[in-house]
C-alpha positions in Angstrom: 3.7 10.5 33.3 3.4 7.0 34.7 0.2 5.0 34.1 -2.2 4.9 37.0 -2.2 1.5 38.8 -5.9 0.4 38.7 -5.9 -1.4 42.1 -5.3 0.0 45.6 -5.5 -1.7 49.0 -7.7 -1.1 52.0 -7.5 -2.6 55.4 -10.5 -4.6 56.7 -11.1 -6.2 60.1 -13.0 -9.5 59.9 -16.3 -9.4 61.7 -16.0 -13.1 62.4 -12.4 -13.6 63.8 -11.3 -9.9 64.1 -8.2 -10.5 62.0 -7.0 -7.5 60.1 -6.3 -8.0 56.4 -5.8 -6.2 53.1 -8.2 -6.4 50.1 -7.9 -4.7 46.7 -10.3 -2.2 45.1 -10.4 -0.6 41.7 -9.8 3.1 41.7 -13.1 5.1 41.3 -11.7 7.1 38.4 -11.2 3.8 36.4 -14.7 2.4 37.1 -16.1 3.3 33.6 -18.2 0.6 32.1 -18.1 0.3 28.3 -21.5 -1.2 28.2 -24.2 -2.6 30.6 -26.8 -5.3 30.2 -30.4 -4.5 31.2 -30.1 -6.5 34.5 -27.2 -4.1 35.4 -24.3 -6.4 34.5 -21.4 -4.1 33.5 -18.5 -4.7 31.2 -15.1 -2.9 31.5 -12.2 -2.3 29.2 -9.7 -2.8 31.9 -9.9 -4.1 35.5 -13.5 -5.2 36.4 -14.5 -3.7 39.8 -17.0 -6.5 40.3 -14.1 -8.9 40.7 -13.2 -7.0 43.9 -16.5 -6.5 45.6 -16.1 -9.4 48.1 -13.7 -9.2 51.0 -12.4 -12.6 52.1 -10.6 -13.0 55.4 -7.5 -15.2 54.8 -7.5 -16.3 58.4 -11.0 -17.8 58.8 -12.5 -17.6 55.3 -15.5 -15.4 56.2 -16.5 -13.4 53.1 -18.6 -10.3 52.9 -19.3 -7.1 51.0 -19.8 -3.5 52.2 -23.5 -4.2 52.2 -23.3 -7.2 54.5 -24.0 -7.1 58.2 -21.3 -5.2 60.2 -21.3 -7.5 63.3 -22.1 -11.1 64.1 -24.0 -12.6 67.0 -22.4 -15.6 68.8 -24.8 -18.1 67.0 -23.8 -16.7 63.6 -20.1 -17.1 64.4 -20.7 -20.6 65.6 -22.8 -21.5 62.5 -20.1 -20.1 60.2 -17.2 -21.7 62.0 -18.9 -25.1 62.2 -19.7 -25.2 58.5 -16.8 -23.3 56.9 -14.2 -21.9 59.4 -13.3 -25.3 60.9 -12.3 -26.6 57.4 -10.8 -23.4 56.0 -7.3 -23.6 54.6 -5.7 -20.2 54.7 -5.8 -18.4 51.3 -5.2 -14.8 50.4 -7.5 -13.1 47.8 -6.0 -9.6 48.6 -4.2 -9.0 45.3 -5.1 -9.0 41.7 -7.9 -11.5 41.0 -8.5 -13.7 38.0 -12.0 -14.7 36.9 -11.6 -18.0 38.8 -10.5 -16.1 42.0 -13.4 -13.7 41.7 -16.0 -16.5 41.2 -14.6 -18.3 44.3 -15.0 -15.1 46.4 -18.6 -14.7 45.4 -19.3 -18.4 46.2 -17.6 -17.9 49.6 -19.7 -14.8 50.2 -22.9 -16.8 49.3 -22.0 -19.6 51.7 -21.1 -17.1 54.5 -24.4 -15.2 54.0 -26.3 -18.5 54.1 -24.5 -19.6 57.3 -25.4 -16.5 59.2 -28.9 -16.2 57.7 -28.2 -12.8 56.1 -30.9 -10.8 54.4 -32.5 -12.1 51.3 -31.4 -9.0 49.4 -27.7 -9.9 50.1 -28.1 -13.5 49.2 -29.9 -12.5 45.9 -27.1 -10.1 45.1 -24.5 -12.8 45.5 -26.4 -15.2 43.4 -26.9 -12.6 40.7 -23.2 -11.7 40.6 -22.3 -15.4 40.3 -24.6 -15.5 37.2 -22.8 -12.5 35.8 -19.5 -14.2 36.4 -20.6 -17.1 34.2 -22.0 -14.7 31.6 -18.6 -13.1 31.3 -17.3 -16.5 30.2 -20.3 -17.4 28.0 -21.2 -20.3 30.3 -24.9 -20.0 29.6 -26.2 -23.1 31.4 -24.6 -22.0 34.7 -25.6 -18.4 34.2 -29.3 -19.5 33.7 -29.1 -21.7 36.8 -27.9 -18.9 39.0 -30.3 -16.3 37.5 -33.1 -18.6 38.5 -31.8 -18.9 42.1 -31.3 -15.1 42.3 -34.8 -14.5 40.9 -36.3 -16.6 43.7 -34.5 -14.6 46.3 -35.4 -11.2 44.7 -39.1 -12.3 44.8 -38.7 -13.0 48.6 -37.2 -9.6 49.0 -40.2 -8.0 47.3 -42.7 -10.0 49.3 -41.1 -9.6 52.7 -39.5 -6.2 52.7 -42.6 -4.2 51.9 -42.7 -1.1 49.8 -39.4 0.7 49.8 -37.4 3.3 47.8 -35.9 0.8 45.4 -39.1 -1.1 44.5 -39.2 0.1 40.9 -35.7 -1.1 40.3 -36.5 -4.4 42.1 -39.7 -5.0 40.1 -37.9 -4.2 36.9 -35.1 -6.6 37.8 -37.6 -9.4 38.6 -39.3 -8.8 35.2 -35.9 -8.8 33.4 -34.7 -12.0 35.0 -37.9 -13.7 34.1 -37.3 -12.5 30.5 -33.8 -13.8 30.5 -34.7 -17.3 31.7 -37.6 -17.6 29.2 -40.5 -17.0 31.6 -42.1 -14.5 29.3 -45.6 -14.2 30.8 -44.1 -13.6 34.3 -41.8 -11.0 32.7 -44.8 -9.2 31.2 -46.7 -9.3 34.5 -43.9 -7.6 36.4 -43.2 -5.0 33.8 -46.9 -4.2 33.6 -47.1 -4.1 37.4 -44.3 -1.6 37.5 -45.7 0.7 34.8 -49.2 0.7 36.1 -48.5 1.2 39.8 -49.6 4.9 40.4 -47.3 5.1 43.4 -44.2 4.5 41.4 -42.7 7.6 39.9 -39.3 6.4 38.8 -39.4 7.5 35.1 -36.1 5.7 34.3 -37.4 2.3 35.4 -40.8 2.8 33.9 -39.1 3.6 30.5 -36.8 0.7 30.9 -39.8 -1.7 31.5 -41.5 -0.5 28.3 -38.3 -0.9 26.3 -37.7 -4.4 27.6 -41.3 -5.3 26.9 -40.9 -4.2 23.3 -37.7 -6.3 23.1 -39.6 -9.2 24.6 -42.2 -9.1 21.9 -39.5 -9.3 19.2 -37.8 -12.1 21.1 -41.0 -14.1 21.2 -41.6 -13.6 17.5 -38.0 -14.8 16.8 -38.6 -17.9 18.9 -42.0 -18.6 17.1 -43.8 -17.9 20.3 -47.1 -16.0 19.7 -47.0 -12.6 21.5 -50.4 -11.6 20.1 -52.3 -12.3 23.3 -50.1 -9.9 25.2 -50.5 -6.1 25.3 -48.4 -3.7 23.4 -45.7 -1.9 25.4 -47.5 1.4 24.7 -50.5 0.1 26.6 -48.5 -0.9 29.7 
């Protein structure tokens, strides 16, 4: 029996220039993570599906994901074309992607989203994925830089979008990113807020917040930072 090829192609029509192009995806049956970090960064034995999330139009350079807007207003097209499209040199990201290719697609998606003033949640996701890309390579300084940027955007999402179905996950993520960049008191505040909010019933996220708080206490002790003024995770 021949081995299953991990990538397959789909056709996409660019919402900016209406050019039809092909982009690759990883087969769903092969999207099995071997481990996952607390902030949802996944690691794969074979092809990494995260490398193929962004769809880049080879004709104009507009980059988006399935969660991006599905149509553009005239002012958005003009903004993108003035800032990016007019300088775009045709490149095709439709086949197998290296780490460098994948990083470039996320940065193009970030620029595209900023040009068209896409939702903060989309911008935050792009910034977070860029941080993951640097984490895969062990480039800690750049990872931390983009974690900070994404954290700022996730806080905007929480403040501006109101209470929605994913608030527990979002609050946990804000707490975890604070922990990862060393903002321990902010991390505790967000974990505590998640656990103590009576309206939140997401048992998985509540348990995760308690687990990360226990980890945070150990982390603070290991870095000679006094955790004694902070509550035990069991009291969260």
